[in-house]
C-alpha positions in Angstrom: 0.3 0.2 0.1 2.8 2.5 0.7 4.1 2.2 -2.7 0.9 2.5 -4.8 0.3 5.9 -2.9 2.8 8.4 -4.6 0.9 7.8 -7.7 -2.4 9.5 -5.3 -2.9 13.2 -5.4 -3.4 15.0 -2.6 -5.1 17.7 -4.2 -7.4 18.1 -7.2 -5.8 19.9 -10.0 -6.5 23.0 -11.2 -10.3 23.2 -13.8 -11.1 19.9 -11.6 -13.9 20.4 -9.7 -14.5 16.7 -8.3 -12.2 13.6 -8.6 -14.8 12.1 -10.9 -14.1 14.6 -12.9 -10.3 13.6 -12.8 -10.6 9.9 -12.9 -12.6 10.8 -15.4 -9.7 12.5 -17.7 -7.3 10.4 -16.9 -8.9 7.7 -18.2 -9.4 8.4 -21.6 -6.3 8.5 -23.3 -5.1 11.0 -25.4 -3.0 9.8 -27.6 -2.9 10.6 -31.4 -2.7 6.8 -31.5 -6.3 6.3 -29.8 -8.1 9.6 -31.1 -8.0 11.5 -34.7 -6.2 14.1 -35.7 -7.9 16.9 -35.4 -9.9 16.0 -31.8 -5.6 15.7 -30.5 -5.0 18.3 -31.2 -7.6 20.2 -29.8 -6.7 19.0 -26.7 -3.1 19.3 -26.8 -3.6 23.1 -27.8 -2.2 25.0 -25.3 -4.8 27.9 -23.6 -2.4 30.9 -24.6 -0.3 31.8 -28.1 2.0 34.0 -27.5 4.9 34.3 -30.3 8.4 33.5 -29.6 9.5 37.3 -28.2 6.6 38.9 -27.3 6.6 41.1 -24.1 3.8 39.7 -22.3 2.0 42.7 -20.1 2.1 42.0 -16.4 -1.9 42.1 -15.4 -1.2 42.1 -12.1 0.3 45.6 -12.1 -3.9 46.7 -13.0 -6.1 44.3 -12.0 -6.9 46.2 -8.8 -8.6 49.0 -11.5 -12.6 49.1 -13.4 -12.9 47.0 -17.0 -13.1 49.9 -19.0 -9.1 51.0 -18.0 -7.5 48.2 -18.2 -7.1 47.7 -21.4 -6.7 51.0 -21.9 -3.0 50.3 -19.4 -2.0 47.6 -21.3 -2.6 48.5 -25.1 -0.4 51.7 -23.8 1.9 49.2 -21.8 2.3 47.5 -24.7 2.4 50.6 -27.1 6.4 51.2 -25.6 7.2 48.0 -25.9 6.9 46.6 -29.2 9.9 47.9 -32.0 10.0 50.6 -34.3 9.4 48.5 -37.3 12.6 49.3 -40.1 11.9 50.7 -43.7 13.0 48.0 -46.4 15.7 49.4 -48.6 15.2 48.8 -52.1 
């Protein structure tokens, strides 16, 4: 019994509401051998997309502000960090 205890979790992962849902997720295989390719790609798709090298704004600094001003502050912050585009020479 002690050997098997290392494979059990103490807390449910984020996003899982109850132990039955967690067990169902574990029972369902995720590999491309078991699922059709579109279903497999949908299951392993990341929740957040960002290009490599993109600066992600620190959202925790504006969480206390109202929703209307949050978007404006983030746009202002990211405009300063955006590199200027160089003109192509022909």
